[in-house]
C-alpha positions in Angstrom: 60.2 102.2 84.8 62.9 99.8 83.7 65.8 98.5 85.9 68.2 96.6 83.7 72.0 96.5 84.1 72.7 95.5 80.5 73.0 98.9 78.8 72.3 97.6 75.4 69.2 95.8 76.5 68.1 98.8 78.5 68.4 101.0 75.5 66.5 98.5 73.3 63.7 98.2 75.8 63.4 101.9 76.2 63.4 102.5 72.4 60.7 99.8 71.8 58.4 101.1 74.6 58.8 104.7 73.7 58.0 103.8 70.1 54.8 102.3 71.4 54.0 105.6 73.1 55.0 104.8 76.7 56.9 107.2 79.0 60.0 105.3 80.1 62.2 105.9 83.2 65.3 103.8 82.6 67.9 102.9 85.3 70.9 100.7 84.7 71.4 99.9 88.4 69.5 99.1 91.6 67.2 101.8 93.0 65.9 101.8 96.6 62.1 101.4 97.0 62.0 104.9 98.7 63.6 106.4 95.6 61.2 104.7 93.3 58.2 106.0 95.3 59.2 109.5 94.1 58.4 108.4 90.6 55.3 106.3 91.3 55.6 104.4 88.0 52.6 102.7 86.5 54.7 99.6 85.8 58.2 98.3 86.6 60.2 96.0 84.4 62.8 94.6 86.7 65.9 92.5 85.9 66.4 89.7 88.4 70.1 90.1 88.6 71.3 93.7 88.7 75.0 94.4 88.9 74.6 96.0 92.4 71.5 94.2 93.7 68.8 91.6 93.2 65.6 92.5 91.4 63.6 89.8 93.0 64.4 91.0 96.5 63.5 94.6 95.4 60.2 93.2 94.0 59.3 91.7 97.4 60.1 95.0 99.1 57.9 96.9 96.7 55.0 94.4 97.1 55.3 94.5 100.9 55.1 98.3 100.9 51.5 99.6 101.0 52.5 102.6 98.9 54.0 100.5 96.0 52.2 97.2 96.4 49.7 97.9 93.6 52.4 98.8 91.0 52.7 95.9 88.6 56.2 94.3 88.5 57.4 92.2 85.6 60.6 90.3 86.5 63.0 89.7 83.6 65.6 87.0 83.5 67.3 84.3 81.6 67.0 82.0 84.6 65.4 78.6 84.0 63.3 78.9 87.3 62.0 82.4 86.5 58.3 81.4 86.9 59.1 80.0 90.4 61.1 83.2 91.4 58.3 85.4 90.1 55.7 83.6 92.2 57.9 83.4 95.3 58.7 87.1 95.3 55.2 88.3 94.4 55.9 89.6 90.9 52.8 90.2 88.8 54.4 88.6 85.7 57.7 87.6 84.2 59.4 87.7 80.9 62.1 85.2 80.0 65.3 86.3 78.2 65.8 86.2 75.3 62.6 87.8 74.2 61.5 89.6 71.1 59.9 93.0 70.7 56.4 91.6 70.5 56.9 89.7 73.8 58.0 92.8 75.5 55.1 95.0 74.2 52.5 92.3 74.9 53.8 91.9 78.5 53.5 95.7 79.1 50.2 96.0 77.3 48.6 93.7 79.9 48.8 96.5 82.4 47.5 99.4 80.3 
């Protein structure tokens, strides 16, 4: 599952991961943890700053919920303090923007 408010980046991430054989559920806006439970994704790529919410806060909610706590979450951001944010909000990993195709694929492959 990808949550990214930048439509172009969302499309690019979706295209790259589908090309690698992954099933992708893309969203260009915030989704509630309860809604995400219906999909039970194997991995979540989560932009820190969504147009209508904050990905790092959503990450913390997911990690505090026993139903979703084991789903790996990779926070994505251009923020200089991304490592600190990922640690503070219990993300499993992080990916700094800008990134290239190999960075994205390698980050996702860690959770195969």
